N, C-alpha and C positions, 0 to 999 in steps of 0.2 A: 697698754697692750690689749686689754679687754675692749677698750673703745674702738681700737683699730679693727678687731675681729667683728665687733657689732656693725661697724660701717661697711666692712667687706660683705657681711651677710646680707645687709640691706641692699647693697649694690648688686650682688648676685641675684637676689630675689627680684629686684627691679628689672634686671636684664631678662630673666626668665619670663616675667609677666609680659614684657614687651614682645619677646619672641612668640609667646603664647597668643598674644593679641594680633600681631601683624602676620603671624603664620596662618591666620584664617581659622584657628581652632575655636570658633565661637560655639558656645553651648546653648545660646538662645535660639531654639529651633523656630520660634515664632517669627524671627527676623530673616530666616533663610529665604532667598528669592529663587524660585524655580525658573530657569531660563525659558523663553518662549519656545513652545514645541515646534519642531520642524522635522525635516527628513533626518536631521542629525540629533534628534531628541534622545535617543538611546545611546548614551556616550560609551565609547569603548575605553578601557583602561590599558589597552595594548599599545605599544609603541607603533605609530603609523608606519614606520619603516619596515616593521616586521610583517605587515599585512600584505598578502598576495591576493589581489582580487581576481582569482581565477574561478573556474566553475564551482569549486567546492573548497572551502577553507579548511576542511577537516582531513582531506586526503594527505597521505604521507608525501614528503618532498620527493622521494624516489619515484612516486607515481606521476609526478608532474613533468610535463615537457612543454617546451615553447613551440607551439605549432604555427605561430604567427608568420615566421619566415617562409613556411611552406605554403600557407593558404593565402596570406596577404603579401604577395611578393612586392606589391607597391604600397607598403604599409604607411608611407608618408604622403599618400595621395591627398590632395586638396583640390577644390574646384579650380584654383588658379593653375595647378600643375597637371591635372589629369582630365580636364573637361574642355571640350572644344566649344567656346562661346559663340563662334562664328556660325554654327549651325542653327542658332536660336534667333538670328537677326530677323527672320521672316515671321517670328511669333513663336509662342510656346505650344508646339504640337507634338503628339506622341504617336509613334508608329508601332503597330504590333505585327510581328512576322506572320506570314501566312504558312500554315502547316496542317497536315492531316494527322499529326501525332495525337495519340490519346492522352488526355490530361485528367486530373482529378476534378471532382465537382467544385472544390474550393478554388482551384486555379482557373477553372472555366468561368466561375463567377467573377474573378478578378479581371480576366480578359474581357468579359462581357461589359463590366462596369467601365472599363477604359473605352471600349468601342462605342458605348452609348453616351460618352461624356463629351463636353465641348473641347476637350484636349485632343481628341482622336483625329488622325488623318490616315488615309489609305495610300498617301503618296510619300514614299520614304525620302524623296528629295526635299520636301518641305518640313521634315521632322527635326525636332530639337532633341527628343529622347526616343530610345528604342527599347521595346519590351519583348522578351523571348516568348515564342509560342511553345517552347519546350518547358515541361513542368519541372520547376526547381524547388517547389515548396517542401518536399520531404526528401532529404538527403541522408536518411538512415538506411544503411545497406541491408538491414533486416526487414525493412518495410517492403510490402508487396508492390508499392508504387514506385520503387527506386528505379531510375533510368540508368541503364548501363551505357558506357562509352559516351558520356555526355560531353566530355572534353572535345572529342572529334566532331560531334554534331554541332557544338556551339562555334568552334573555330571555323567551321565550313560555311557559316552564315555570311551572306554577301556584304553586310554592313557592320560586321563585328568590330573590325579595326582595333583589335586587342581590348575590346570592352569599352572603349571610349564612348561616352554619352548613353551607355546602356544602364538600365535599372533591372536588377535581379531580385526577385521576391523569394524569400525562404522562411519557413516556420520551424523546421527541424533540421539540425545538422549533427553529424557524428552519430555514434552508435555505442552499444554496450561493449565494454564496461566503463570506458572513460568519458564518452560523449564529447570529445574534443571537436572543435569546429572544423570538420572535414567535409568538403563539398564534392570531391571527386573531379574537380576541374579547377583551372586557374582563373581567378576573377579578372585578372588583367587590370584595366583602368575602370572597370564597371563599378557603379554605385550599388552597394548591397543594402536592400531594404529587408531587414531580418528581425525575427522575434528572438528573445532570449539573448540579446547581444551582451557580451562582456565589456566592461569599461576598458579592459586591456586591449581588446581587438577593435573596438569601435573607433572609427576614424572621424573625429569631431569635425563638423562642417562639411562632411562628404557623405558618409553613410546615413541611413535612416533606421532608427530603432522602432520596430512594429510591436503591437500587442499580439499575444498568442490568442487566436480566435478559433472557435470550434467549427466543425464542418457545416453545421446548420446555421451559422451566423448569417443573418439576412443580407441579401445582396443590396437592396435599396434601403431607404431611410431607417427602417427598423423600429423597434418598440421604444416608447419614451421612457424616461426614468420613472421609478416607482415611488418616489418620495411623495407623501401625502401633501395635498395642497396647503393645509394649514400649518404643516411642519411641526405639529405638536401631537404627543409628547416628543421631546427632543431625544430621549433615550428609549430604547426598546425593552422588551421583557428580559432579554439577555444582554450582558455587557460585551462579551466577546465570544465568537464562535469560529469553528472550522470543522469541516468534515471531508475526509479524503483518504487516499492510500497511505499506508505506512510501508516504507521500503525497508526490508529486513537486512539488506546488505548493499554495499556499493554507494555510488554518488547520490547525494540527497537523502541518505538514510539518517544521518545524525540529527538533523534538525527535527524531522517529523517523529523520530523515535523518542525525542525528549519532550514532546508536547504533553504527555500524561502528567508531567510534574506541575503543569500550570492548570490543567483541567480540575475543576472543583465540583462538578456535577450540579452546581446551582446557577450562578450567573455567568460562569466561564465554561463553555462547552466545547472542548477540543477533542474531536473523535477521529480515530484512525482505524483502518481495517487491514488485516494481512491478506484478505481474500482477493488476490489479483495475481495474474501470471499462472503459468502451468505448474511451477514447482514450489508454490508457497507452503504447502504442507511439509515439504522436506526441509524448509528453512525456518519454519515457525518456531518462535521462542515461547517462554513461559507466560508471556502477557497476551499472546495472540487470541486465545479463547475469550478472555474477559474483555479485551478490546473489541473483538468482533461482536460480542453480545451487546456491549454498550453502544456500539455503532448503529445497530439495528433499531434502537429505541427511539431515535430522533429522525424526523423528516428534514431533509436538507433545505428545502424551500421555506419551511416554517422557521428554521433557524436563521436563514439568510435575511428574511424580511422582518424579523423581530429582534434584531440585534443592533447595537450601536456601532461596534467595531467588528470587522471581519479579518481574521488572521490570514495572510497570504504568504505561506512559506514556499520556498523553492521546491520544485519537483526534481526529476532527473536533470532537467535543464533549469535555467534561471527563471524563465517565465512560467506562468500558471494561468489556467482558465479561470481560476478564482478571482483574478484581478478584475476582469471585465464584469464578471457576475456581481462582484461587490460594488463596483461603480454604478451599475444599473439599479441595484437595490438600495442605493443611498446608505450602504453599510460602509463606514469609513475603513479603507484598506490599511492594515498594519503590515508592512512589507518586511519579510525576513528572507532576503535573497542577496547575500553579499556580492558586490561587484556587478549588479545588474544595471545596465544602462536603460533607464525607464523609457517607455514609448514616447516618441516625439519630444524627447527631452530638450531638443534644441529650442523649442518654442513654448512648451507647456511648463508652467511653474507648479510642480507637483507638491511643493510645500503647502500649497493652499488646498489640497484635496486628500493627501495621504500622510501617514506617519511611517517613516522608514527606520527600522531597527537594525540590530546586529544579531546575526544568528547565534553568536557565542554568548550573548547576554539575554537569553530568552527569559530568564527569571525576573528581569527588570521590567518586562513589558506590562504586566498588570498594574504595578504601582505608578509607572509613568503615564499610562493612558488614563488611569483614574484621576489624575491631577488636571486633566483637560477640562476647562470651563464649559458650561452649557452654551455660552455665546460662540465659542470656537467650534464646538460640535456642530452647531447650526451652520456656521460658515463653511466648515469642511463638507458637510452633507450637501449643501446647496451647490458648492463648486463641483462636487463629484457628479451631480446631475447635469450641470451645464456641460462638463467635459464629455460625459457619456453621450448626450444627445447631439452634441456639436461635432465630435470627431471620431466616435467609436461605435455608434449604434448600428452601423451597417458597413459592408465592404465598400460601398460607394463612397462613404465619408472617409474611411481609412485611406482609400486610394486617392481621393481628392486632397486630403491633408498631406499625404506624401508628396504629391506633385506641387502643391502650393508652397511647401517648404523649399523644394528645389527651385521653383520659380522665383521666390524671394531671394535666393542665393544668386541667381542669374541677374536679376534686376535689383541690385542692392539699393539703388537710389529710390526705388519705389517699395522697398521691403516694408512689410507691416510691423509696427511696433509690438513688443511683447504685451503691452497693455491690451492691444486688439485681440491677440491670440487668447488671452486669459480673462476677457471680459465679454459678457453676452452682448451681441449675438455671435461673437467669435469671428475669426479671420476669414472663414469661408463665405461670410456674408458681405465682406468688404472687397471691392474690386479696385485695385490700384489704377486700372485704366480710367476709372471715373474720376478719382482724385486721390492725392496722397495727403490731403489735409483732413484730419479727423473731424474738424468742425463742420465740414460739408456733408457729413452723414447724419441722418436723423437719430441714430442710436447714441451719439456722443454729444449732441447739442446741450442737453440738460446737464449731463455728467461733467462736462467741461465748462459749465456756466457761460456758454456762448449764446448770445442773443439770436433769435430767429429773425428772418426777414419780416419787416413790418407790414408787408403787402403780399398779395397772392396773384398768381396768373391763372386766368380762366381759359380752359381749352374746351371748345364746343365742337361736337361732331355734327355737321350738317349733312343731311341725306335727302332733304326735300327742297324743291325750288321755292323762291320767295315771290309771291304774287301780289302781296299788298303789305301795308304797314301793320296789318293785324296778324301777320304770320307769327307763329310761336317763337321763332328765334329772335324776332325783333322785340317782342315783349320781354324775352329773357335778357337780352342785352340792355334794355332800359332798366330792368331791376338791378342788374350788375352796376350800371352807370351811377346809381344813387349811393353805392357803397364808397366809403372813403378808404377802403382797404385794398382796392384792386389796383394792380400795377399795369396790367395789359390784358387784352383778350385776343386769343388765337382761334380763328375759325378754320376748321379743316373741311374744305368744300368737297364733299364726296357726292356730288350731284352731276347728273349727265347734262343738265341745262347749264348754259353759260352764266357767269356771275351777273347779278343785277347791277344796274348803275349805282353810283355812289349815293345818289339822291334817295335811294330806297333804304339805305342803312341809316340808323339813328346817329345823331351827333353825340360824340362821347368826349369826355375830358381826358381819357386815357388812350394809348395807342391801340388801334384795332387792326389786326393783321389777318388777312385771309390767305390761306395756303391752298393753292390749286395743284392739280396733277398728282404725282405720286402713284402708288399702287391702288389707292382707293380701297384698301382693305380695312376691315374694322379694327385690326390691331394697330393701325397707323395712329390711333388716338394716343398711344403711349410712346410715340417716337420723337416728337419735336423737343429733344433734350437741349440742344444747343440754343434754341430760341428762348428757353425759359430761364430767367435770371433770378427768380425768387425761390425760396425753399418750398413754399406751399403751391400746390397745383389744385385748382378746382375743376374737376372733370365733369362735364355736363352733356347730356343729350339735348338736341335742339328743341324738343317738346317738353322739357322740364319746366315745371311751374314752381317757382320759389320767390318769396318776397325778399326784399333787401335785408330785412331784419333776420330772416332765416339764414341767409348767406353769411351775414356778419356774426351771428351767434355761433354757427358751425365753425367759422374760422377761429373765433376766440377759444372754442373747445379744442380744436386741433392743435393750437399752440401749446396746450398742456400735454398733448399726446402726439408729438410729431412723428413717431415711428408707426402710427396706426392709420387705418382708413377711418375717417370720420365723416358721417353723412346721414342721409335720410332714408332711402329705400332699403329696408332690411329684409333679408331672406334667411332661410335656415335649411339644414340638411338632417337626415335621419337614416337609420339603417332599416331597410324594408326586409323584415324577416321572411315574408312570403316569397319575395323575388330574390332574396339573398343578394342584395345589391344596395348601393347608396341611392337615396332618393332626395329630390329637391322639392322644396315647398315654399309657396308664397303666402300661406295662411298666416293670419295675424295671431300671434301668441305672445307671451311674455318673454320668449326666448328666441334668439337669433344667432347666426354664426357668420353672416355675410352682410356687408353694406355695399350695394351695387354702385359702380362708378358712373352711373348716369347722373348722379348728384352727390358728389363726395369730394372731400379734401384728402390729400396724401402728399408725401414728400416726393420731390422730383427724382430722387435717386431710384425710386421704384420704376420709373420709365427706363432707366438704364438696365436694371436687373431684368425687366420684362423682355427687352429687345436683345440683350446680349448674353443672357445666361440660361434662359429657358430652352428646353429641348426643341429642336426644329419641328419635330413631329407634332408637338402641341400647338405651336404657332401656326403651322400649315393647316391643322384641323380647324382652328378658330377662324382663320381667314376663309377657308373653303365653305364653311356653313354660314359665315357672316353672323356669328353668334358666340356667346360664352366668354368673350374677352374679359368681362367684368368678374365672372366666376374665377377665371384663371388668375387674375390679379389678386383676388382674395386668397387663393391657394398659395400664391407666391409670398405675399406679405405674412400670412400665418405661418408658413414653413420657416421663415426667417426669424420672426419675433416670438413665436409660440404664444401669441396673445390674440384675443378676439378684437374685432373692430369696435367702434363706438357709434351707437345710434343716437341721434339728436332729434328733439322735438317730437310732436305727436302726430304729424301729418301721415295719412295713410296713402293717399294718391299723390304722386308727384309728376305725373304725365297728364297731358290733355289729349282728348280724342282728336285725331287728325281728320281733316276734310269733312267735318260735320257728321261723322258716322253715328250710328245708333249706339246704345250703351255697350253692346257686345264688341263694337269696334272692329276695324280692319287693320290696325297697326300690327306690325310683325310681332311685337312683344306680347300681343293678346292671342295669337293664333295657336292652335293645338300643336302644330309642328314645332313651333318655337319652344314650347314647354317641353316637348318630348326630346328635342335636341339638348336642352339643358340637363335633363335627366341623364342622358347618355354621356354628356360632358363630365358630370360629377364622377362617374365611374372610370372614364378614360383618364382623367386627371389623377384620381386616387391611385389607379394602377401604376401610372408613370411616376408619381411621387413616391410610391412604395408604401404609403400610409395615408391616413386622412388627417391633414394638418389643421383643418378648421376647428376652432375652439368656440364653444357656445358661451353666450353671455346673456344676462337679464338686465344689464345696466342701460338706462336711458337718461340722457341729460336734456333738461328742458327748463327754461327760465321760469315757467309757471309752477314748477315744483319747488321753487325757493319761496317758502311761505313764512320766512322770518319777519319780524316786525319792521326791519329796515328793508324796504322794497325797492331801493334804488336800482339794483342790478336787474330786478324783474321788470321795472318800468323802462329800462333801456330798449327793450324789444317788444313794444306794444303791438306791432303788427302780427306777431306770432299768436297773441291771444285772440286775434280776430280771424285766424285761419279756420275755415269750415268748408272743406271741399266736398262734403256730402258723400264721401267715398265709403262704400261698404266693404268689409273684409272679404277677400276672395280666396 
């Protein structure tokens, strides 16, 4: 009997041990694996069925009401059911209604961005999308900018058609005390582009979730991200920060009222103030005085730029200005806003740039974020800078992103892959009209391990007649002919004289094509896209002086930097404090920011971007003065890549004097007017781009700089060592 009891005891003990083991109750903390952090890192222990992702998870059920049926009468709208694709067969054009109605500065900036964009048309019959001229940004009835009787005004529009193919922009909806999504008019079939969108009301694949941006958000390209170039140290003086209003009652109050539990006054600085609104003194609690005093001790900008993580709790509405501020400052956003549909969530993978938590699990935030490795901190910060600069730094980019998302929905067979949206240089730099094959773009060649074309196409701009075999263009073609890397040469004949006979042209082993006619404008040098079959384009002026070795060496360098301009004549820019404007200089220094296209390699895709995406006002200006096309191409490439060009070799002069002139020369590029025009171009381009995109560099690649004992690479380009053009710095 005793034996039976002993066996039973052993059996029971064994069962308990098995339950203990397989039930996951390990006590070896060193073996616990923390799951990869993502937007779901701060796990909730609440049954998901009990979660109501409404504006505020803390309000009582009696206060909640479903306003969706009232506001989104077509709540099941999808592009297939509520959008007229037939209107877009003529292309993707956006029409803005004409009106004399007064609008806010923010909405005026939105409309201006649309009218100045390549999407705009003033002909409603060729429009794919329609945008109201009536200001719908602020639909808070307590706001001074609230428009009364908007329903009647909208439905009276001639092309309203119950909202079909219309895009309505909104930043604020609803009002005190519940802030439900009330707009004061029926959306019909319109697409809502809205900030603070709830997951509940967001119509996936139809609506657009916008960021909440301030009134002074720049209209054009805006400021760059503020992450230091060397990215070190990875962590700032503070670990996590927040500074903002504390709501004493109503929606949004619970989350911010609880922040003091996490604030430690050392590396976690979470500051709130009660000083806002007219009645704050009547509502102040026992903590207000101490909170207000602590609030005044710290400068917000100093906190923002010296912290690793920035807490982004919801305000009265789900969105917050802190979101964009954190992105720009490379302070990793930690989001506490349950049920918020993040901006452009359809295409942006926010797991790579933010940490999303749960408002009800605030106390878990410090321990979870402290477990993030330095490697991931660096990746999150870098991605935040890319997203800020590409999609959020200006209203122009926010609007372009909105329209490009809709355009991808319309042309799904040409829609850009999520990889493109979330990888530099981003989807706005990729035009599906050019190609849907990523391997045809310079940005993805190396990333996708795709080989570049083994040869290049030379495009020569000819503006002078050919009188003899000693003409500069003849010498240039002979130098190109000795290269084994050339596939073809295209000569753009911009000369009033007729073409010389074939006997005047040198014999070449590659196809030589002369293109006559056309507009004979200087911008034409970037147009022959269809004729170019190679990735690399060698752009040349007719009077360029380069040896074959210089051409081949530049081509070998370009194949390592296919997204950049690589070439010889370098120039720079600087800020003239006395004139308070940008200045252009050709003086020889160790620093440069442009490589002129009179002797440079670049990818043929930039021909497409130049001709198809640049504002017409810039193209017309360049053609009217017959100058500055090379500067404009540098602006374009720098704005896309955020990288400097590559200067090769040591040559200072790359042009020869035409017609045997004296050292001062009579070539247009030496004239004072030519230089003054280029000064003016710098400022016109910078104003139109909204910023100065050019990036300075001191790197120069030269085979003579390779002084290692094995000189095989250096000896491949012996002609470069013999170059001595006797040119003095100018």
